[in-house]
SEGU-366871 format. One line per field, with one value per residue (C-alpha): x, y, z; residue number from 0. Coordinates in steps of 0.25 Angstrom, whole numbers, plus 5000, padded with zeros to 4 digits. Each point is the difference from the previous one (the first is absolute). Last residue first. Example, Ala and Ser with C-alpha at 12.3 -4.5 7.8 and 13.67 -1.06 7.14 Angstrom:
BEGIN
u	[5055  4994]
v	[4996  4986]
w	[5029  5002]
num	[1  0]
***
This chain:
BEGIN
u	[5185  4994  5011  4997  4985  5004  5010  4991  4988  5009  5005  4986  4996  5011  4999  4985  5002  5010  4993  4987  4987  4987  4987  4990  4991  4998  5013  5009  4995  5002  5015  5002  4995  5009  5012  4998  5000  5013  5006  4995  5006  5013  5001  4997  5012  5005  4986  4999  4998  4990  4989  5003  4999  4986  4995  5005  4992  4987  5002  5001  4987  5001  4992  4987  4998  5010  5009  5008  5003  5007  5009  5004  5005  5013  4993  4989  5011  5008  4987  4995  5014  5000  4986  5005  5011  4991  4990  5012  5005  4986  4999  5014  4998  5012  5005  5013  4990  4993  5012  5004  4987  5001  5013  4995  4987  5000  5010  4990  4991  5007  4999  4989  5000  4993  4987  4999  5004  4991  4988  5003  5000  4987  4993  5005  4995  4986  4992  4985  4991  5001  4995  5006  5014  5010  5008  5013  5004  5013  4997  5000  4984  4999  4999  4990  4990  4998  4986  5001  4995  4996  5014  4999  5010  5013  5009  5013  5007  5014  5007  4994  5006  4989  4993  4992  4998  4995  4990  4995  4998  4993  4990  4997  4999  4989  4992  5003  5004  5015  5005  5012  5013  5008  5014  5008  4988  5000  4995  4990  4995  4999  4992  4990  4999  4998  4988  4994  5003  4985  4999  5014  5009  5000  5010  4998  4988  5009  5007  5014  5010  5013  5013  5012  4998  4994  4989  4997  4999  4991  4991  4998  4992  4990  5001  4998  4987  4995  5002  4993  4986  5005  5006  5015  5010  5010  5011  5014  5005  5014  5003  5014  4999  4999  4993  4995  4986  4993  5010  4997  4985  5002  5008  4990  4990  4985  5004  4999  4999  5001  5015  5000  4991  5012  5009  4988  4993  5012  5002  4986  5000  5013  4995  4987  5008  5010  4988  4993  5012  5002  4985  5000  5011  5014  5009  5003  4996  4987  4998  4989  4989  4994  4987  4990  4985  4991  4994  5009  5012  4997  4999  5013  5008  4994  5005  5014  5002  4999  5013  4994  4988  4996  4987  4996  4987  4999  4993  4985  4993  4996  4988  5001  4989  4998  5015  5004  4990  5003  5015  4997  4991  5010  5011  4991  4995  5014  5004  5008  5008  5003  5011  5003  4992  5004  4988  5004  4994  4990  4989  5004  4996  4987  4997  5004  4990  4989  5001  5000  4988  4992  5002  4988  4995  5015  5003  4987  5007  5012  4993  4991  5012  5006  5012  4996  5001  4991  4991  5012  5007  5011  5004  5003  4993  5000  5006  5008  5004  5013  5001  5015  5010  5003  4986  4989  4993  4987  4987  4992  5002  4996  4985  5004  5005  5013  5010  5012  5008  5015  5010  5015  5007  5008  4992  4986  5002  5003  4989  4990  5006  4999  4986  4993  4988  5008  4994  5009  5001  5011  4999  5011  5012  5013  5008  5003  4988  5005  5013  4992  4992  5012  5007  4988  4988  4995  4990  4991  4986  4999  5007  4994  4995  4995  4992  4994  4995  4994  4994  4994  4994  4993  4995  4993  5004  4995  4996  5013  5008  4994  5003  5014  5001  4994  5010  5011  4996  4996  5010  4998  5011  4993  4994  4986  4998  5012  5009  4993  5004  5014  5001  4993  5009  5012  4995  4999  5014  5001  5007  5012  4999  5003  5007  5006  4994  5007  4993  5005  4988  4992  5004  4993  4987  5000  5005  4996  5010  4996  5012  4998  5008  5008  5013  4992  4995  5015  5003  4989  5006  5013  4995  5003  5010  5011  4992  5007  5013  5012  5010]
v	[5164  5014  5004  4990  5004  5015  4997  4990  5010  5011  4990  4996  5015  5003  4987  5002  5015  4996  4989  5008  4998  4997  5002  4989  5009  4993  4991  5009  5012  4994  4996  5015  5005  4990  5003  5015  4997  4993  5012  5010  4993  4998  5015  5004  4992  4987  4995  4992  5013  4993  5010  4998  4985  5002  5008  4989  4990  5008  5002  4984  4998  4992  4988  4999  4991  5009  4995  4991  5012  5008  4988  4998  5014  4996  4988  5009  5010  4989  4994  5013  5004  4986  5003  5013  4993  4990  5011  5008  4987  4997  5014  4998  4986  5002  4986  5006  5009  4988  4993  5013  5001  4985  5000  5001  4993  4992  5004  5007  4987  4992  4985  4994  4998  5014  4995  4987  5006  5012  4990  4992  5013  5005  4986  5001  5015  4997  5001  4997  5011  4996  4986  4987  5003  4996  4987  5000  4990  4995  4989  4985  5000  5006  4988  4994  5011  5007  4999  5005  5014  5006  5005  5007  4996  5007  4995  5008  4999  5005  4989  4989  5006  5006  4994  4988  5004  5014  4994  4990  5010  5010  4989  4998  5015  5000  4990  5005  4990  5003  5014  5003  5009  5001  5005  5006  5003  5001  4986  5001  5013  4996  4987  5008  5011  4989  4995  5014  5004  5001  5015  5007  5000  5008  4995  5002  4991  4988  5003  5006  5002  5007  4995  5007  4991  5012  5000  4985  5002  5012  4991  4990  5006  5011  4997  4985  5003  5009  4990  4988  5002  5001  4985  4999  4998  5010  5004  5004  5009  5005  4994  4998  5008  4992  5010  5012  5005  4990  5004  5015  4997  4993  5011  5010  4994  5001  4991  5001  4989  5000  5000  4989  4991  4999  4989  4992  5000  4996  4989  4995  5001  4993  4988  5000  4999  4989  4991  5003  4995  4988  4997  5001  4989  5003  4989  5009  5015  5006  5014  5008  5006  5013  5001  5011  4995  5008  4988  5002  5001  4986  4994  5006  4994  4987  5001  5004  4988  5001  4997  5003  5009  5011  5007  5015  5006  5015  5009  5001  5013  4995  4993  4997  4991  4992  5001  4995  4989  4995  5000  4992  4991  4997  4997  4990  4994  4995  5000  5013  4993  5004  4996  5014  5013  5013  5010  5014  5007  5011  4997  4985  5000  5005  4989  4990  5006  5001  4986  4995  5009  4995  4985  4992  5010  5002  4986  4995  4996  4995  4991  4995  4996  4993  5003  5012  4994  5007  4988  4990  5008  4991  4998  5015  5013  5006  5014  4994  5014  4998  5012  5000  4995  5006  4996  5009  5002  5007  4993  5009  4991  4988  5000  4999  4985  4994  5010  4994  5008  4998  4994  5004  4989  4996  4987  5006  5010  4989  4991  5011  5001  4985  4999  4995  5005  5011  5013  5008  5014  5006  5012  5006  4994  5000  4990  4988  4993  5000  4993  4990  4997  4999  4990  4991  5000  4986  4992  4990  5006  5008  4990  5007  4986  4996  5013  5000  4986  5004  5013  4992  4989  5010  5008  4988  4988  5002  5014  5004  4992  5008  5013  4996  4996  5013  5008  4991  5002  4988  4991  4990  4991  4986  4991  5007  5008  4997  5002  5014  5003  4997  5008  5012  5000  4999  5013  5008  4995  4988  4999  4992  4985  4989  5000  5010  5012  5013  5012  5008  4996  5008  5013  4995  5000  5015  5011  5015  5009  5014  5009  5014  4999  5013  4991  4991  5013  5005  4986  5002  5014  4994  4990  4985  4993  5004  4992  4987  5006  4997  4990]
w	[4407  5000  4991  4990  5000  4997  4990  4993  5000  4994  4989  4997  4998  4991  4991  4999  4996  4989  4994  4999  5008  4994  5007  5001  5008  5013  5002  4991  5007  5014  4996  4996  5013  5008  4992  5002  5015  4999  4992  5010  5012  4992  4997  5014  5004  5006  5004  5013  5009  5009  4996  4985  5002  5008  4988  4991  5008  5000  4984  4999  5008  5013  4998  5008  5013  5007  5011  4990  4991  5011  5004  4985  4998  4993  4994  4994  4995  4993  4994  4994  4994  4993  4995  4995  4993  4993  4996  4994  4993  4994  4994  4994  4994  4991  5003  5006  5008  5005  5005  5007  5007  5004  5006  5015  4997  5013  5010  5009  4999  5011  4998  5008  5015  5002  4993  5009  5013  4998  4997  5013  5008  4993  5003  5015  5001  4994  5013  4996  4995  4986  5003  4994  5005  4988  5000  4992  4989  4995  4990  5004  5001  4986  4991  5010  4999  5014  5006  5015  4998  5013  5003  4987  4990  4994  4989  4998  4987  4997  5008  4991  4987  4992  4987  5005  5014  4994  4990  5010  5011  4990  4996  5015  5002  4989  5008  5014  5010  5001  5001  4991  5003  4987  4999  4988  4992  4985  4997  5011  4996  4985  5003  5008  4989  4990  5008  5002  4985  4995  5004  4998  5012  5013  5011  5014  5001  4996  5013  5001  5012  4995  5005  5007  5013  5008  4989  5002  5015  4998  4991  5011  5012  4994  4986  5003  5008  4989  4989  5008  4994  4986  5001  4999  4989  5005  4990  5006  4988  5001  4986  4994  4988  4987  4992  5008  4999  5010  5011  4997  5001  5013  5006  4995  5009  4996  4989  4985  4989  4985  4999  5011  4991  4990  5007  5005  4987  4992  5009  5000  4984  4999  5009  4991  4987  5006  5004  4987  4992  5008  4999  4985  5001  4996  4994  4988  5001  5002  4997  5006  4991  5006  4991  4999  5000  4990  4993  4988  5010  5005  4987  4996  5012  4996  4986  5005  5008  5015  5008  5013  5001  5009  4996  5000  5000  4995  5010  4998  4995  4986  5005  5015  5003  4987  4996  5013  5001  4986  5003  5013  4993  4989  5010  5008  4987  4998  4985  5002  5010  5014  5011  5005  4995  5005  5002  5003  5012  5003  4990  5000  5015  4997  4989  5011  5010  4989  4996  5014  5003  4988  5003  4995  4990  4995  5000  4993  4986  5007  5009  4989  4991  5012  5009  5009  5014  5011  5002  5001  5012  5004  4986  4998  4996  4986  5005  5011  5006  5008  5010  5002  5010  5014  5004  5007  4987  5003  4995  4991  4988  5008  4997  4986  5002  4997  5006  5005  5011  5000  5009  5001  5006  4987  5000  5003  4988  4990  5006  4997  4986  4998  5004  4987  4992  4992  4996  5008  5004  5009  5009  5009  4992  5008  4991  5010  4995  4986  5004  5008  4987  4991  5010  4999  5009  5004  4993  5008  5001  4988  4991  4987  4996  5013  5003  4986  5003  5013  4994  4988  5009  5009  4989  4993  4992  4985  5001  5008  4990  4988  5006  5002  4985  4996  5008  4994  4986  4992  4993  5012  5003  5001  5011  4998  5012  5009  4987  4999  5014  4998  4987  5006  5012  4990  4993  5013  5005  5009  5014  4999  4998  5010  5012  5010  4993  5000  4993  4988  4992  5009  4993  4987  5007  5002  5009  4999  5006  5003  4999  5006  5013  4997  4998  4989  4993  4999  4994  4990  4996  4998  4990  5004  4993  5010  5010  4994  5005  4990  5004]
num	[534  533  532  531  530  529  528  527  526  525  524  523  522  521  520  519  518  517  516  515  514  513  512  511  510  509  508  507  506  505  504  503  502  501  500  499  498  497  496  495  494  493  492  491  490  489  488  487  486  485  484  483  482  481  480  479  478  477  476  475  474  473  472  471  470  469  468  467  466  465  464  463  462  461  460  459  458  457  456  455  454  453  452  451  450  449  448  447  446  445  444  443  442  441  440  439  438  437  436  435  434  433  432  431  430  429  428  427  426  425  424  423  422  421  420  419  418  417  416  415  414  413  412  411  410  409  408  407  406  405  404  403  402  401  400  399  398  397  396  395  394  393  392  391  390  389  388  387  386  385  384  383  382  381  380  379  378  377  376  375  374  373  372  371  370  369  368  367  366  365  364  363  362  361  360  359  358  357  356  355  354  353  352  351  350  349  348  347  346  345  344  343  342  341  340  339  338  337  336  335  334  333  332  331  330  329  328  327  326  325  324  323  322  321  320  319  318  317  316  315  314  313  312  311  310  309  308  307  306  305  304  303  302  301  300  299  298  297  296  295  294  293  292  291  290  289  288  287  286  285  284  283  282  281  280  279  278  277  276  275  274  273  272  271  270  269  268  267  266  265  264  263  262  261  260  259  258  257  256  255  254  253  252  251  250  249  248  247  246  245  244  243  242  241  240  239  238  237  236  235  234  233  232  231  230  229  228  227  226  225  224  223  222  221  220  219  218  217  216  215  214  213  212  211  210  209  208  207  206  205  204  203  202  201  200  199  198  197  196  195  194  193  192  191  190  189  188  187  186  185  184  183  182  181  180  179  178  177  176  175  174  173  172  171  170  169  168  167  166  165  164  163  162  161  160  159  158  157  156  155  154  153  152  151  150  149  148  147  146  145  144  143  142  141  140  139  138  137  136  135  134  133  132  131  130  129  128  127  126  125  124  123  122  121  120  119  118  117  116  115  114  113  112  111  110  109  108  107  106  105  104  103  102  101  100  99  98  97  96  95  94  93  92  91  90  89  88  87  86  85  84  83  82  81  80  79  78  77  76  75  74  73  72  71  70  69  68  67  66  65  64  63  62  61  60  59  58  57  56  55  54  53  52  51  50  49  48  47  46  45  44  43  42  41  40  39  38  37  36  35  34  33  32  31  30  29  28  27  26  25  24  23  22  21  20  19  18  17  16  15  14  13  12  11  10  9  8  7  6  5  4  3  2  1  0]
***
């Protein structure tokens, strides 16, 4: 089965990986919600028809916006908001599979003109959390959540005064909310707007297009829309308005929600797989792990609050190093702006082990992600001795109690952590055949990276006692000098070839240098002989 994302132009996928997509979600997306009884949330046109029947008992032939304005004139703002909330199922609809798949994509900012709460509930349901922005005064509020800043461009039913729903609201929007309009326009200068759930007949889409053209003129990036099974005449209508269309196929028996769920799942997977190519680490070992496809990971990822990183570096990271693993925090990996959430997902996906502190908002999301993805043995939960609240679903998980004060004696905690990390499978045997596998697939640069990683693991385990005594990892060059001092090399030629392999590996990592098949095979063979002899 062909991937749906193959219909996306390559440059647009590159922008996704760089964090440059700005999803803009309209009313049509809410049709994918789940309701226990009754009808699904209405579309924009259906909202007009229902309100028209409330006014005169018939389906109105007037435009939806005119009907909504007439309803407000007849019954007042409170009645309009209450009736609209009921028709869009704002208070009782649940996110569908498409909503949850959307929430798992690592977007940093999301714009919506919807009045409901389906996106907020989607992020809550996957344990991610988001920051809804309804009022202009919230624009400067820092986002402390793992999920995105969710800009509710037209308000929601819990903020009736901020809702943009009638003709008068649309006419006075720029005057009433100038900072909000400016903020969204600024986002569209830096990012590519991707429309979900919009029709060209919606005033929301027309207002967005008018706002962009008025504020940005000819300098704006092209807008794109994701459609499912759209007929040709609709595609041509979008393109005449300057909106490019990605039209996803819909086969028999598939709902629009089914197609979108698969589409978003593919997006999230693609982003996780490609983000390492755009990321660098302060530790070459992590960069190397990121660059090698399917390499068994050495990463032990720490999902911990910033104020605890120093404590962990002093007491815990040496234990990780001594076990042949590489301790990593989110701060150790630099990725493009707008990819923070995707970076967390990628780190957890690539990590062999995850150590996570409970009680921090971002860490709680990472805990949920790790416990869902990793074998139970590979996730260690930690809580402060002062933190007594433990979610019910985690009470049976293996957990260590950490001293609350930095100056407290950490020996017992370190001892128990050492028992946990050392009871896992030995890492030295991991990846033993990986360099050769990569060579067979003509991944010559990745093969050399993998071989040097194997060399690093082998030497780290050889000198494990020394690495435990230091809060910092022992550099590979230092370990090679020690190996030379101890006479571990069979000859000067072997020493020179292994050192050349390390230099060439660094060139591949930092300058994207290319290595020939012959050189890759020669250097990998030299490392293999050295490592095998060390046993």
